[in-house]
C-alpha positions in Angstrom: -11.6 -1.3 115.0 -13.9 -0.3 113.3 -16.9 -1.5 114.6 -15.6 -0.1 118.4 -15.7 3.1 117.0 -19.1 3.1 115.1 -20.3 1.6 117.9 -20.5 4.5 121.0 -21.2 7.1 118.5 -24.2 5.0 117.9 -24.8 5.0 121.3 -24.2 9.0 122.2 -26.2 9.8 118.6 -29.8 7.6 119.9 -28.5 9.6 123.7 -28.3 12.9 121.4 -31.8 12.0 120.3 -33.7 10.9 123.1 -31.8 13.6 125.3 -31.7 16.9 123.3 -34.4 17.2 121.1 -38.5 16.6 120.9 -38.5 13.3 119.5 -39.3 11.2 122.7 -41.7 13.6 123.9 -43.8 13.6 120.4 -43.6 10.0 119.8 -45.8 9.1 123.2 -48.4 12.0 122.7 -48.3 10.8 119.6 -48.7 7.5 120.8 -51.5 8.3 123.6 -53.3 10.2 120.8 -53.7 7.3 118.7 -55.0 5.5 121.4 -57.6 7.9 122.5 -58.0 8.5 118.8 -59.0 5.1 117.8 -60.9 4.2 121.0 -63.4 7.1 119.9 -63.2 5.7 116.4 -64.0 2.6 117.7 -66.5 3.9 120.0 -68.7 5.7 117.5 -68.3 3.2 114.9 -69.1 -0.3 117.3 -72.9 -0.1 116.9 -73.0 0.5 113.2 -74.2 -2.8 111.3 -72.4 -1.1 107.9 -68.6 -0.2 109.4 -65.4 -2.1 108.7 -64.9 -1.1 112.1 -65.6 -3.9 114.5 -63.3 -4.0 117.4 -60.5 -2.2 119.4 -57.9 -3.8 117.1 -59.3 -2.4 113.5 -59.8 0.5 115.1 -55.9 0.5 115.7 -55.5 -0.4 112.7 -57.5 1.9 110.9 -55.9 5.2 113.0 -52.2 4.4 112.1 -53.5 4.1 108.5 -55.6 7.3 108.6 -53.1 9.6 109.7 -50.0 7.8 107.5 -51.7 8.8 104.7 -51.5 5.3 103.7 -54.6 6.0 102.0 -56.1 2.2 102.9 -58.2 3.3 105.7 -62.0 2.8 105.1 -64.0 5.5 105.9 -65.9 5.6 109.3 -69.8 5.4 109.2 -70.9 7.7 111.5 -70.6 11.8 112.1 -69.1 11.6 115.5 -66.6 8.9 114.2 -66.1 11.1 111.3 -65.3 14.0 113.0 -63.0 12.2 115.5 -61.6 10.8 112.8 -60.7 14.0 110.5 -59.5 15.6 113.6 -56.9 12.4 113.9 -56.0 13.3 110.7 -55.2 16.6 110.9 -53.0 16.2 114.6 -51.6 13.0 113.7 -50.4 14.0 110.4 -48.9 17.2 112.3 -47.3 15.5 114.7 -45.8 13.0 112.9 -44.5 14.5 110.5 -43.5 18.0 112.6 -41.5 15.1 115.4 -39.2 14.1 112.6 -39.0 17.7 111.1 -38.7 19.0 114.8 -35.9 16.5 115.2 -33.7 16.5 112.3 -33.9 20.9 112.7 -32.7 20.4 116.4 -30.0 17.5 115.8 -28.6 19.5 113.6 -29.0 22.9 114.7 -27.6 21.6 118.0 -24.2 22.2 117.8 -24.3 25.6 116.3 -25.8 26.3 119.9 -23.1 24.9 121.7 -19.7 24.8 119.9 -17.4 23.6 122.1 -19.5 20.6 122.2 -17.7 20.4 118.5 -14.4 20.5 120.5 -15.0 17.7 122.9 -16.7 15.4 120.1 -13.4 15.8 118.3 -11.2 15.3 121.1 -13.4 11.7 122.1 -12.7 10.6 118.4 -8.7 11.5 118.1 -8.6 10.0 121.0 -9.9 7.1 120.1 -6.9 6.6 117.4 -4.4 6.7 119.8 -3.3 3.2 118.7 -2.3 4.9 115.3 -0.3 7.6 116.5 3.5 7.4 116.0 5.3 8.2 119.5 6.6 11.5 117.8 3.0 12.7 117.6 1.9 11.2 120.9 5.1 13.8 122.5 3.5 16.2 120.9 -0.2 15.9 121.7 1.4 15.4 125.8 2.9 19.0 125.2 -0.5 20.3 123.7 -2.6 18.6 126.9 -0.1 20.1 129.4 -0.4 23.5 127.8 -3.9 23.0 127.7 -3.5 22.0 131.8 -1.4 24.8 131.7 -4.0 27.3 130.8 -7.1 25.8 132.6 -5.9 26.3 135.7 -4.6 29.7 135.1 -8.2 30.1 133.6 -9.4 28.8 137.4 -6.8 31.0 139.6 -7.7 34.1 137.4 -11.3 33.0 138.1 -11.0 33.2 141.7 -8.9 36.3 142.3 -12.1 37.5 140.4 -14.5 36.2 143.3 -12.5 36.9 146.5 -12.7 40.6 144.6 -16.1 40.7 144.5 -18.1 41.7 147.6 
């Protein structure tokens, strides 16, 4: 039973991350800039015999090692490649760690901005637990839902009356 409950929650978590946080956009931007900066370093280093960057694949590896602060990237030889590489280290690091911080912050701040989302999540969770309820608990749930429906209908009626009055 646990796997059937965890699966929809995992899917909802991934959906929330992709739709309601800047993660997807920041990762795509990071990838595009990684490809561009790596191409720049490769083009600046390709004619240097003493360079460790001999092809675009080496430049891509250098790009990941440089911005991830792994410290294993060889230093570019030419001045232009050093300038491009230095910019990439700063921009890539800011985007990489910024994506993580922005995603975590946005994800955890979102429920505070939308309290009705908590109510819906609670109802969804409780609906998943229906098989564990007794008949008396189900009757109480039915009465509660019926009262909720009556309340919603009265709100709709009140709103329709107010919209008729407004010219």
